[in-house]
All heavy atoms as TSV, in Angstrom:
chain	resi	resn	atom	element	x	y	z
A	1	MET	N	N	123.778	91.353	72.211
A	1	MET	CA	C	123.146	91.265	73.492
A	1	MET	C	C	121.806	90.553	73.316
A	1	MET	O	O	121.033	90.874	72.434
A	1	MET	CB	C	122.932	92.676	74.048
A	1	MET	CG	C	122.227	92.705	75.344
A	1	MET	SD	S	121.843	94.344	76.019
A	1	MET	CE	C	123.108	95.364	75.436
A	2	PHE	N	N	121.569	89.578	74.142
A	2	PHE	CA	C	120.306	88.851	74.148
A	2	PHE	C	C	119.627	89.139	75.473
A	2	PHE	O	O	120.211	88.923	76.536
A	2	PHE	CB	C	120.542	87.348	73.984
A	2	PHE	CG	C	119.314	86.513	74.174
A	2	PHE	CD1	C	118.280	86.562	73.256
A	2	PHE	CD2	C	119.186	85.677	75.265
A	2	PHE	CE1	C	117.136	85.787	73.428
A	2	PHE	CE2	C	118.057	84.901	75.447
A	2	PHE	CZ	C	117.031	84.951	74.517
A	3	VAL	N	N	118.412	89.672	75.426
A	3	VAL	CA	C	117.672	89.993	76.646
A	3	VAL	C	C	116.565	88.970	76.843
A	3	VAL	O	O	115.690	88.824	75.993
A	3	VAL	CB	C	117.071	91.415	76.584
A	3	VAL	CG1	C	116.274	91.702	77.848
A	3	VAL	CG2	C	118.156	92.456	76.388
A	4	LYS	N	N	116.648	88.268	77.945
A	4	LYS	CA	C	115.599	87.314	78.309
A	4	LYS	C	C	114.558	88.082	79.100
A	4	LYS	O	O	114.856	88.683	80.124
A	4	LYS	CB	C	116.175	86.194	79.169
A	4	LYS	CG	C	115.142	85.206	79.633
A	4	LYS	CD	C	115.767	84.186	80.564
A	4	LYS	CE	C	114.656	83.423	81.225
A	4	LYS	NZ	N	114.959	83.065	82.574
A	5	TYR	N	N	113.347	88.099	78.605
A	5	TYR	CA	C	112.289	88.804	79.307
A	5	TYR	C	C	111.021	87.964	79.337
A	5	TYR	O	O	110.745	87.187	78.452
A	5	TYR	CB	C	112.012	90.174	78.682
A	5	TYR	CG	C	111.532	90.126	77.261
A	5	TYR	CD1	C	110.183	90.174	76.974
A	5	TYR	CD2	C	112.427	90.012	76.217
A	5	TYR	CE1	C	109.738	90.123	75.669
A	5	TYR	CE2	C	111.990	89.961	74.910
A	5	TYR	CZ	C	110.647	90.022	74.643
A	5	TYR	OH	O	110.207	89.953	73.352
A	6	ILE	N	N	110.297	88.110	80.401
A	6	ILE	CA	C	109.015	87.476	80.675
A	6	ILE	C	C	109.094	85.955	80.509
A	6	ILE	O	O	109.859	85.314	81.197
A	6	ILE	CB	C	107.881	88.124	79.873
A	6	ILE	CG1	C	107.965	89.639	80.070
A	6	ILE	CG2	C	106.532	87.598	80.306
A	6	ILE	CD1	C	106.899	90.434	79.441
A	7	LEU	N	N	108.326	85.373	79.595
A	7	LEU	CA	C	108.240	83.923	79.486
A	7	LEU	C	C	108.855	83.437	78.178
A	7	LEU	O	O	108.203	83.425	77.149
A	7	LEU	CB	C	106.771	83.474	79.573
A	7	LEU	CG	C	106.046	83.893	80.841
A	7	LEU	CD1	C	104.555	83.583	80.724
A	7	LEU	CD2	C	106.641	83.208	82.048
A	8	PRO	N	N	110.108	83.035	78.216
A	8	PRO	CA	C	110.743	82.564	76.983
A	8	PRO	C	C	110.230	81.187	76.582
A	8	PRO	O	O	109.642	80.470	77.382
A	8	PRO	CB	C	112.220	82.499	77.364
A	8	PRO	CG	C	112.194	82.235	78.833
A	8	PRO	CD	C	110.976	82.957	79.372
A	9	LEU	N	N	110.466	80.853	75.351
A	9	LEU	CA	C	110.149	79.513	74.888
A	9	LEU	C	C	111.081	78.521	75.574
A	9	LEU	O	O	112.129	78.885	76.097
A	9	LEU	CB	C	110.330	79.436	73.367
A	9	LEU	CG	C	109.459	80.379	72.542
A	9	LEU	CD1	C	109.861	80.319	71.087
A	9	LEU	CD2	C	107.996	80.028	72.700
A	10	TYR	N	N	110.708	77.262	75.548
A	10	TYR	CA	C	111.507	76.224	76.187
A	10	TYR	C	C	112.944	76.259	75.670
A	10	TYR	O	O	113.184	76.169	74.460
A	10	TYR	CB	C	110.876	74.853	75.927
A	10	TYR	CG	C	111.655	73.713	76.504
A	10	TYR	CD1	C	111.684	73.509	77.875
A	10	TYR	CD2	C	112.367	72.864	75.694
A	10	TYR	CE1	C	112.407	72.471	78.428
A	10	TYR	CE2	C	113.095	71.812	76.229
A	10	TYR	CZ	C	113.114	71.623	77.593
A	10	TYR	OH	O	113.836	70.589	78.137
A	11	GLU	N	N	113.885	76.420	76.568
A	11	GLU	CA	C	115.326	76.454	76.272
A	11	GLU	C	C	115.693	77.492	75.218
A	11	GLU	O	O	116.689	77.348	74.513
A	11	GLU	CB	C	115.831	75.068	75.887
A	11	GLU	CG	C	115.747	74.074	77.039
A	11	GLU	CD	C	116.388	72.743	76.724
A	11	GLU	OE1	O	116.822	72.513	75.586
A	11	GLU	OE2	O	116.440	71.920	77.644
A	12	GLU	N	N	114.920	78.563	75.103
A	12	GLU	CA	C	115.216	79.611	74.130
A	12	GLU	C	C	116.579	80.238	74.405
A	12	GLU	O	O	117.388	80.418	73.495
A	12	GLU	CB	C	114.136	80.689	74.166
A	12	GLU	CG	C	114.411	81.844	73.218
A	12	GLU	CD	C	113.406	82.959	73.364
A	12	GLU	OE1	O	112.880	83.168	74.467
A	12	GLU	OE2	O	113.151	83.614	72.352
A	13	LYS	N	N	116.826	80.590	75.661
A	13	LYS	CA	C	118.096	81.228	76.014
A	13	LYS	C	C	119.278	80.343	75.625
A	13	LYS	O	O	120.233	80.801	74.994
A	13	LYS	CB	C	118.135	81.516	77.515
A	13	LYS	CG	C	119.454	82.060	77.988
A	13	LYS	CD	C	119.472	82.179	79.497
A	13	LYS	CE	C	120.794	81.714	80.005
A	13	LYS	NZ	N	120.878	81.538	81.419
A	14	GLU	N	N	119.205	79.083	75.982
A	14	GLU	CA	C	120.294	78.163	75.689
A	14	GLU	C	C	120.524	78.035	74.185
A	14	GLU	O	O	121.658	77.999	73.722
A	14	GLU	CB	C	120.029	76.788	76.302
A	14	GLU	CG	C	120.050	76.760	77.817
A	14	GLU	CD	C	118.773	77.285	78.472
A	14	GLU	OE1	O	117.791	77.600	77.762
A	14	GLU	OE2	O	118.763	77.402	79.711
A	15	GLY	N	N	119.433	77.962	73.419
A	15	GLY	CA	C	119.544	77.840	71.969
A	15	GLY	C	C	120.167	79.068	71.332
A	15	GLY	O	O	121.047	78.960	70.465
A	16	VAL	N	N	119.736	80.237	71.763
A	16	VAL	CA	C	120.281	81.487	71.221
A	16	VAL	C	C	121.766	81.598	71.558
A	16	VAL	O	O	122.589	81.919	70.695
A	16	VAL	CB	C	119.506	82.707	71.773
A	16	VAL	CG1	C	120.222	84.003	71.449
A	16	VAL	CG2	C	118.092	82.725	71.229
A	17	MET	N	N	122.107	81.336	72.805
A	17	MET	CA	C	123.510	81.444	73.217
A	17	MET	C	C	124.382	80.430	72.479
A	17	MET	O	O	125.508	80.743	72.093
A	17	MET	CB	C	123.635	81.267	74.732
A	17	MET	CG	C	122.914	82.350	75.539
A	17	MET	SD	S	123.437	84.035	75.134
A	17	MET	CE	C	125.082	84.016	75.802
A	18	GLU	N	N	123.869	79.236	72.262
A	18	GLU	CA	C	124.638	78.203	71.552
A	18	GLU	C	C	124.914	78.638	70.115
A	18	GLU	O	O	126.023	78.484	69.618
A	18	GLU	CB	C	123.865	76.881	71.585
A	18	GLU	CG	C	124.667	75.667	71.157
A	18	GLU	CD	C	124.699	75.456	69.652
A	18	GLU	OE1	O	123.708	75.789	68.986
A	18	GLU	OE2	O	125.722	74.971	69.150
A	19	ILE	N	N	123.923	79.184	69.459
A	19	ILE	CA	C	124.097	79.617	68.071
A	19	ILE	C	C	125.137	80.723	67.973
A	19	ILE	O	O	126.061	80.658	67.164
A	19	ILE	CB	C	122.756	80.069	67.461
A	19	ILE	CG1	C	121.852	78.852	67.233
A	19	ILE	CG2	C	122.970	80.838	66.154
A	19	ILE	CD1	C	120.418	79.203	66.874
A	20	PHE	N	N	125.001	81.745	68.793
A	20	PHE	CA	C	125.937	82.867	68.705
A	20	PHE	C	C	127.349	82.491	69.140
A	20	PHE	O	O	128.323	82.865	68.488
A	20	PHE	CB	C	125.444	84.057	69.539
A	20	PHE	CG	C	124.434	84.892	68.819
A	20	PHE	CD1	C	123.088	84.756	69.101
A	20	PHE	CD2	C	124.824	85.800	67.852
A	20	PHE	CE1	C	122.141	85.520	68.429
A	20	PHE	CE2	C	123.891	86.565	67.171
A	20	PHE	CZ	C	122.547	86.427	67.464
A	21	ASN	N	N	127.463	81.766	70.240
A	21	ASN	CA	C	128.795	81.445	70.763
A	21	ASN	C	C	129.495	80.330	70.007
A	21	ASN	O	O	130.672	80.449	69.671
A	21	ASN	CB	C	128.705	81.072	72.245
A	21	ASN	CG	C	128.383	82.262	73.113
A	21	ASN	OD1	O	128.776	83.385	72.826
A	21	ASN	ND2	N	127.658	82.034	74.183
A	22	ASN	N	N	128.794	79.230	69.735
A	22	ASN	CA	C	129.444	78.050	69.174
A	22	ASN	C	C	129.403	77.964	67.659
A	22	ASN	O	O	130.331	77.449	67.049
A	22	ASN	CB	C	128.834	76.784	69.780
A	22	ASN	CG	C	129.023	76.728	71.279
A	22	ASN	OD1	O	129.964	77.303	71.810
A	22	ASN	ND2	N	128.129	76.064	71.975
A	23	ARG	N	N	128.340	78.436	67.045
A	23	ARG	CA	C	128.236	78.331	65.586
A	23	ARG	C	C	128.744	79.579	64.877
A	23	ARG	O	O	129.431	79.486	63.870
A	23	ARG	CB	C	126.796	78.056	65.172
A	23	ARG	CG	C	126.288	76.716	65.654
A	23	ARG	CD	C	124.913	76.447	65.145
A	23	ARG	NE	N	124.346	75.268	65.795
A	23	ARG	CZ	C	123.145	74.827	65.570
A	23	ARG	NH1	N	122.347	75.440	64.724
A	23	ARG	NH2	N	122.700	73.757	66.197
A	24	LEU	N	N	128.369	80.741	65.387
A	24	LEU	CA	C	128.773	81.992	64.737
A	24	LEU	C	C	130.031	82.585	65.356
A	24	LEU	O	O	130.612	83.517	64.802
A	24	LEU	CB	C	127.632	83.018	64.819
A	24	LEU	CG	C	126.330	82.607	64.148
A	24	LEU	CD1	C	125.243	83.649	64.408
A	24	LEU	CD2	C	126.523	82.405	62.655
A	25	HIS	N	N	130.440	82.050	66.504
A	25	HIS	CA	C	131.635	82.508	67.219
A	25	HIS	C	C	131.593	84.007	67.495
A	25	HIS	O	O	132.574	84.717	67.310
A	25	HIS	CB	C	132.904	82.110	66.458
A	25	HIS	CG	C	132.953	80.656	66.151
A	25	HIS	ND1	N	133.144	79.700	67.112
A	25	HIS	CD2	C	132.782	79.982	64.979
A	25	HIS	CE1	C	133.111	78.500	66.551
A	25	HIS	NE2	N	132.884	78.639	65.267
A	26	LEU	N	N	130.416	84.460	67.922
A	26	LEU	CA	C	130.229	85.865	68.277
A	26	LEU	C	C	129.980	85.965	69.782
A	26	LEU	O	O	129.147	85.242	70.313
A	26	LEU	CB	C	129.036	86.462	67.526
A	26	LEU	CG	C	129.149	86.508	66.008
A	26	LEU	CD1	C	127.823	86.930	65.398
A	26	LEU	CD2	C	130.244	87.470	65.607
A	27	PRO	N	N	130.706	86.834	70.440
A	27	PRO	CA	C	130.479	86.979	71.882
A	27	PRO	C	C	129.142	87.677	72.149
A	27	PRO	O	O	128.876	88.752	71.623
A	27	PRO	CB	C	131.651	87.846	72.341
A	27	PRO	CG	C	132.045	88.611	71.127
A	27	PRO	CD	C	131.735	87.731	69.950
A	28	VAL	N	N	128.308	87.044	72.945
A	28	VAL	CA	C	126.990	87.590	73.261
A	28	VAL	C	C	126.800	87.538	74.772
A	28	VAL	O	O	127.135	86.544	75.413
A	28	VAL	CB	C	125.866	86.786	72.567
A	28	VAL	CG1	C	124.497	87.258	73.010
A	28	VAL	CG2	C	125.994	86.894	71.071
A	29	THR	N	N	126.277	88.606	75.312
A	29	THR	CA	C	125.947	88.663	76.733
A	29	THR	C	C	124.453	88.426	76.884
A	29	THR	O	O	123.658	89.027	76.167
A	29	THR	CB	C	126.309	90.048	77.306
A	29	THR	OG1	O	127.697	90.265	77.129
A	29	THR	CG2	C	125.960	90.133	78.774
A	30	CYS	N	N	124.089	87.550	77.797
A	30	CYS	CA	C	122.675	87.285	78.067
A	30	CYS	C	C	122.275	88.033	79.330
A	30	CYS	O	O	122.929	87.907	80.360
A	30	CYS	CB	C	122.429	85.792	78.245
A	30	CYS	SG	S	120.695	85.427	78.574
A	31	ILE	N	N	121.230	88.808	79.226
A	31	ILE	CA	C	120.734	89.582	80.353
A	31	ILE	C	C	119.347	89.059	80.713
A	31	ILE	O	O	118.441	89.084	79.891
A	31	ILE	CB	C	120.664	91.071	79.983
A	31	ILE	CG1	C	122.051	91.573	79.618
A	31	ILE	CG2	C	120.055	91.884	81.115
A	31	ILE	CD1	C	122.051	92.851	78.848
A	32	ASP	N	N	119.199	88.594	81.934
A	32	ASP	CA	C	117.897	88.113	82.399
A	32	ASP	C	C	117.164	89.282	83.052
A	32	ASP	O	O	117.424	89.642	84.188
A	32	ASP	CB	C	118.066	86.971	83.393
A	32	ASP	CG	C	116.738	86.363	83.804
A	32	ASP	OD1	O	115.673	86.950	83.484
A	32	ASP	OD2	O	116.756	85.305	84.455
A	33	ALA	N	N	116.262	89.879	82.309
A	33	ALA	CA	C	115.493	91.030	82.793
A	33	ALA	C	C	114.036	90.653	83.052
A	33	ALA	O	O	113.176	91.526	83.120
A	33	ALA	CB	C	115.589	92.161	81.782
A	34	SER	N	N	113.763	89.375	83.210
A	34	SER	CA	C	112.376	88.925	83.348
A	34	SER	C	C	111.687	89.532	84.564
A	34	SER	O	O	110.535	89.972	84.466
A	34	SER	CB	C	112.298	87.401	83.378
A	34	SER	OG	O	113.133	86.876	84.378
A	35	GLU	N	N	112.358	89.606	85.705
A	35	GLU	CA	C	111.742	90.198	86.897
A	35	GLU	C	C	111.447	91.680	86.679
A	35	GLU	O	O	110.412	92.183	87.099
A	35	GLU	CB	C	112.645	90.010	88.115
A	35	GLU	CG	C	112.677	88.600	88.641
A	35	GLU	CD	C	111.318	88.117	89.117
A	35	GLU	OE1	O	110.584	88.899	89.749
A	35	GLU	OE2	O	110.986	86.951	88.861
A	36	GLN	N	N	112.350	92.356	86.018
A	36	GLN	CA	C	112.172	93.782	85.720
A	36	GLN	C	C	110.929	94.001	84.856
A	36	GLN	O	O	110.124	94.893	85.119
A	36	GLN	CB	C	113.430	94.281	85.003
A	36	GLN	CG	C	113.521	95.752	84.807
A	36	GLN	CD	C	114.878	96.139	84.231
A	36	GLN	OE1	O	115.856	95.416	84.354
A	36	GLN	NE2	N	114.919	97.285	83.592
A	37	PHE	N	N	110.769	93.191	83.822
A	37	PHE	CA	C	109.605	93.301	82.942
A	37	PHE	C	C	108.320	92.940	83.684
A	37	PHE	O	O	107.311	93.634	83.568
A	37	PHE	CB	C	109.768	92.403	81.713
A	37	PHE	CG	C	110.604	93.002	80.631
A	37	PHE	CD1	C	111.977	92.875	80.644
A	37	PHE	CD2	C	110.019	93.703	79.590
A	37	PHE	CE1	C	112.748	93.428	79.641
A	37	PHE	CE2	C	110.784	94.256	78.574
A	37	PHE	CZ	C	112.151	94.120	78.601
A	38	LEU	N	N	108.358	91.852	84.448
A	38	LEU	CA	C	107.166	91.421	85.169
A	38	LEU	C	C	106.731	92.462	86.202
A	38	LEU	O	O	105.535	92.692	86.386
A	38	LEU	CB	C	107.406	90.066	85.829
A	38	LEU	CG	C	107.500	88.890	84.861
A	38	LEU	CD1	C	107.935	87.624	85.607
A	38	LEU	CD2	C	106.194	88.663	84.142
A	39	ASP	N	N	107.687	93.099	86.868
A	39	ASP	CA	C	107.357	94.148	87.830
A	39	ASP	C	C	106.620	95.303	87.157
A	39	ASP	O	O	105.653	95.831	87.687
A	39	ASP	CB	C	108.610	94.673	88.522
A	39	ASP	CG	C	109.197	93.695	89.518
A	39	ASP	OD1	O	108.500	92.727	89.892
A	39	ASP	OD2	O	110.368	93.893	89.917
A	40	LYS	N	N	107.084	95.696	85.974
A	40	LYS	CA	C	106.464	96.811	85.251
A	40	LYS	C	C	105.078	96.447	84.735
A	40	LYS	O	O	104.215	97.312	84.599
A	40	LYS	CB	C	107.341	97.250	84.083
A	40	LYS	CG	C	108.680	97.809	84.476
A	40	LYS	CD	C	108.539	99.205	85.001
A	40	LYS	CE	C	109.929	99.766	85.293
A	40	LYS	NZ	N	109.896	101.124	85.745
A	41	LEU	N	N	104.845	95.173	84.440
A	41	LEU	CA	C	103.568	94.743	83.863
A	41	LEU	C	C	102.528	94.319	84.899
A	41	LEU	O	O	101.372	94.092	84.547
A	41	LEU	CB	C	103.811	93.585	82.893
A	41	LEU	CG	C	104.580	93.947	81.632
A	41	LEU	CD1	C	104.964	92.689	80.880
A	41	LEU	CD2	C	103.770	94.878	80.762
A	42	GLU	N	N	102.947	94.247	86.148
A	42	GLU	CA	C	102.031	93.791	87.191
A	42	GLU	C	C	100.785	94.675	87.259
A	42	GLU	O	O	100.869	95.898	87.338
A	42	GLU	CB	C	102.730	93.788	88.547
A	42	GLU	CG	C	101.906	93.177	89.646
A	42	GLU	CD	C	102.677	93.058	90.943
A	42	GLU	OE1	O	103.902	93.265	90.951
A	42	GLU	OE2	O	102.029	92.753	91.952
A	43	GLY	N	N	99.633	94.044	87.164
A	43	GLY	CA	C	98.360	94.745	87.264
A	43	GLY	C	C	97.866	95.388	85.977
A	43	GLY	O	O	96.780	95.946	85.947
A	44	VAL	N	N	98.640	95.307	84.901
A	44	VAL	CA	C	98.234	95.904	83.625
A	44	VAL	C	C	97.467	94.863	82.820
A	44	VAL	O	O	97.976	93.776	82.553
A	44	VAL	CB	C	99.465	96.397	82.822
A	44	VAL	CG1	C	99.040	96.986	81.493
A	44	VAL	CG2	C	100.263	97.404	83.629
A	45	ALA	N	N	96.241	95.197	82.429
A	45	ALA	CA	C	95.399	94.253	81.696
A	45	ALA	C	C	95.307	94.580	80.207
A	45	ALA	O	O	95.145	93.678	79.385
A	45	ALA	CB	C	94.001	94.225	82.295
A	46	ASP	N	N	95.421	95.835	79.860
A	46	ASP	CA	C	95.260	96.272	78.479
A	46	ASP	C	C	96.459	95.853	77.624
A	46	ASP	O	O	97.612	96.172	77.945
A	46	ASP	CB	C	95.087	97.791	78.429
A	46	ASP	CG	C	94.893	98.298	77.021
A	46	ASP	OD1	O	93.904	97.884	76.379
A	46	ASP	OD2	O	95.751	99.088	76.562
A	47	GLY	N	N	96.196	95.145	76.535
A	47	GLY	CA	C	97.257	94.649	75.659
A	47	GLY	C	C	98.099	95.754	75.045
A	47	GLY	O	O	99.322	95.627	74.938
A	48	GLU	N	N	97.467	96.829	74.630
A	48	GLU	CA	C	98.207	97.947	74.030
A	48	GLU	C	C	99.119	98.606	75.057
A	48	GLU	O	O	100.252	98.953	74.749
A	48	GLU	CB	C	97.234	98.976	73.446
A	48	GLU	CG	C	97.899	100.135	72.748
A	48	GLU	CD	C	98.694	99.739	71.510
A	48	GLU	OE1	O	98.494	98.633	70.980
A	48	GLU	OE2	O	99.537	100.539	71.087
A	49	GLU	N	N	98.635	98.751	76.266
A	49	GLU	CA	C	99.463	99.331	77.334
A	49	GLU	C	C	100.644	98.418	77.654
A	49	GLU	O	O	101.761	98.886	77.871
A	49	GLU	CB	C	98.620	99.570	78.583
A	49	GLU	CG	C	99.355	100.287	79.690
A	49	GLU	CD	C	99.807	101.692	79.332
A	49	GLU	OE1	O	99.213	102.323	78.440
A	49	GLU	OE2	O	100.778	102.167	79.953
A	50	LYS	N	N	100.412	97.101	77.662
A	50	LYS	CA	C	101.503	96.151	77.883
A	50	LYS	C	C	102.569	96.281	76.796
A	50	LYS	O	O	103.760	96.268	77.081
A	50	LYS	CB	C	100.975	94.712	77.900
A	50	LYS	CG	C	100.228	94.347	79.138
A	50	LYS	CD	C	99.764	92.905	79.067
A	50	LYS	CE	C	98.994	92.518	80.299
A	50	LYS	NZ	N	98.586	91.107	80.262
A	51	ARG	N	N	102.123	96.406	75.544
A	51	ARG	CA	C	103.062	96.546	74.434
A	51	ARG	C	C	103.935	97.773	74.613
A	51	ARG	O	O	105.156	97.730	74.418
A	51	ARG	CB	C	102.299	96.632	73.109
A	51	ARG	CG	C	103.191	96.639	71.885
A	51	ARG	CD	C	102.423	96.991	70.625
A	51	ARG	NE	N	101.901	98.348	70.628
A	51	ARG	CZ	C	102.633	99.448	70.425
A	51	ARG	NH1	N	103.930	99.354	70.244
A	51	ARG	NH2	N	102.067	100.638	70.432
A	52	LYS	N	N	103.344	98.872	75.012
A	52	LYS	CA	C	104.094	100.116	75.226
A	52	LYS	C	C	105.091	99.973	76.374
A	52	LYS	O	O	106.235	100.422	76.267
A	52	LYS	CB	C	103.138	101.267	75.511
A	52	LYS	CG	C	102.327	101.687	74.302
A	52	LYS	CD	C	101.344	102.780	74.656
A	52	LYS	CE	C	100.483	103.159	73.461
A	52	LYS	NZ	N	99.491	104.183	73.809
A	53	ILE	N	N	104.655	99.338	77.447
A	53	ILE	CA	C	105.541	99.138	78.599
A	53	ILE	C	C	106.721	98.254	78.212
A	53	ILE	O	O	107.871	98.547	78.551
A	53	ILE	CB	C	104.761	98.526	79.784
A	53	ILE	CG1	C	103.773	99.554	80.338
A	53	ILE	CG2	C	105.706	98.027	80.868
A	53	ILE	CD1	C	102.783	98.982	81.336
A	54	ILE	N	N	106.450	97.177	77.490
A	54	ILE	CA	C	107.523	96.265	77.065
A	54	ILE	C	C	108.512	97.000	76.162
A	54	ILE	O	O	109.727	96.852	76.309
A	54	ILE	CB	C	106.933	95.026	76.359
A	54	ILE	CG1	C	106.216	94.145	77.388
A	54	ILE	CG2	C	108.013	94.231	75.629
A	54	ILE	CD1	C	105.385	93.026	76.793
A	55	GLY	N	N	108.017	97.811	75.245
A	55	GLY	CA	C	108.902	98.570	74.363
A	55	GLY	C	C	109.792	99.529	75.129
A	55	GLY	O	O	111.006	99.593	74.905
A	56	LYS	N	N	109.204	100.283	76.060
A	56	LYS	CA	C	109.987	101.234	76.860
A	56	LYS	C	C	111.009	100.511	77.735
A	56	LYS	O	O	112.150	100.955	77.871
A	56	LYS	CB	C	109.060	102.074	77.737
A	56	LYS	CG	C	108.285	103.112	76.986
A	56	LYS	CD	C	107.375	103.898	77.921
A	56	LYS	CE	C	106.503	104.853	77.138
A	56	LYS	NZ	N	105.566	105.571	78.025
A	57	GLU	N	N	110.599	99.409	78.321
A	57	GLU	CA	C	111.496	98.670	79.201
A	57	GLU	C	C	112.630	98.024	78.411
A	57	GLU	O	O	113.767	97.972	78.881
A	57	GLU	CB	C	110.714	97.612	79.983
A	57	GLU	CG	C	111.389	97.164	81.240
A	57	GLU	CD	C	111.671	98.295	82.215
A	57	GLU	OE1	O	110.934	99.295	82.268
A	57	GLU	OE2	O	112.680	98.173	82.934
A	58	ALA	N	N	112.350	97.542	77.209
A	58	ALA	CA	C	113.404	96.965	76.368
A	58	ALA	C	C	114.465	98.013	76.060
A	58	ALA	O	O	115.668	97.734	76.140
A	58	ALA	CB	C	112.809	96.412	75.080
A	59	ILE	N	N	114.047	99.215	75.725
A	59	ILE	CA	C	114.996	100.297	75.452
A	59	ILE	C	C	115.811	100.605	76.698
A	59	ILE	O	O	117.033	100.789	76.634
A	59	ILE	CB	C	114.255	101.548	74.941
A	59	ILE	CG1	C	113.691	101.276	73.552
A	59	ILE	CG2	C	115.178	102.762	74.922
A	59	ILE	CD1	C	112.713	102.314	73.055
A	60	SER	N	N	115.153	100.634	77.843
A	60	SER	CA	C	115.841	100.908	79.104
A	60	SER	C	C	116.905	99.851	79.402
A	60	SER	O	O	118.026	100.178	79.812
A	60	SER	CB	C	114.824	100.961	80.248
A	60	SER	OG	O	115.451	101.087	81.473
A	61	VAL	N	N	116.561	98.586	79.183
A	61	VAL	CA	C	117.524	97.500	79.440
A	61	VAL	C	C	118.715	97.617	78.488
A	61	VAL	O	O	119.865	97.531	78.909
A	61	VAL	CB	C	116.843	96.116	79.292
A	61	VAL	CG1	C	117.873	94.990	79.295
A	61	VAL	CG2	C	115.822	95.910	80.388
A	62	PHE	N	N	118.457	97.839	77.203
A	62	PHE	CA	C	119.554	97.985	76.243
A	62	PHE	C	C	120.434	99.170	76.591
A	62	PHE	O	O	121.657	99.087	76.552
A	62	PHE	CB	C	119.012	98.137	74.821
A	62	PHE	CG	C	118.611	96.837	74.190
A	62	PHE	CD1	C	117.285	96.578	73.911
A	62	PHE	CD2	C	119.549	95.876	73.868
A	62	PHE	CE1	C	116.893	95.389	73.330
A	62	PHE	CE2	C	119.194	94.671	73.293
A	62	PHE	CZ	C	117.854	94.424	73.013
A	63	ASP	N	N	119.833	100.290	76.946
A	63	ASP	CA	C	120.601	101.482	77.296
A	63	ASP	C	C	121.494	101.254	78.521
A	63	ASP	O	O	122.624	101.720	78.564
A	63	ASP	CB	C	119.674	102.677	77.561
A	63	ASP	CG	C	119.118	103.280	76.303
A	63	ASP	OD1	O	119.620	102.958	75.195
A	63	ASP	OD2	O	118.155	104.081	76.401
A	64	SER	N	N	120.982	100.543	79.503
A	64	SER	CA	C	121.759	100.344	80.727
A	64	SER	C	C	122.925	99.368	80.543
A	64	SER	O	O	123.876	99.410	81.311
A	64	SER	CB	C	120.850	99.882	81.865
A	64	SER	OG	O	120.317	98.611	81.608
A	65	PHE	N	N	122.866	98.520	79.520
A	65	PHE	CA	C	123.939	97.550	79.312
A	65	PHE	C	C	124.801	97.840	78.088
A	65	PHE	O	O	125.801	97.180	77.887
A	65	PHE	CB	C	123.369	96.131	79.221
A	65	PHE	CG	C	122.913	95.602	80.533
A	65	PHE	CD1	C	121.593	95.725	80.925
A	65	PHE	CD2	C	123.805	95.016	81.407
A	65	PHE	CE1	C	121.168	95.261	82.146
A	65	PHE	CE2	C	123.397	94.546	82.640
A	65	PHE	CZ	C	122.065	94.671	83.015
A	66	ALA	N	N	124.418	98.801	77.305
A	66	ALA	CA	C	125.181	99.110	76.086
A	66	ALA	C	C	126.341	100.031	76.376
A	66	ALA	O	O	126.475	100.664	77.342
A	66	ALA	CB	C	124.260	99.746	75.048
């Protein structure tokens, strides 16, 4: 499972999916959770608090799709 969140690098999603699907021949599902992450981070300025929110939200996304 590949989770796209917040601001990916240029064509990161496409590159990851190409490697897993075409080179490694492994089925991978891409989940675009960027809006979910951005909603949770709105108004948060503290870097440590952002890190904690991102960690909790990543677990939540994996749990809901696993």
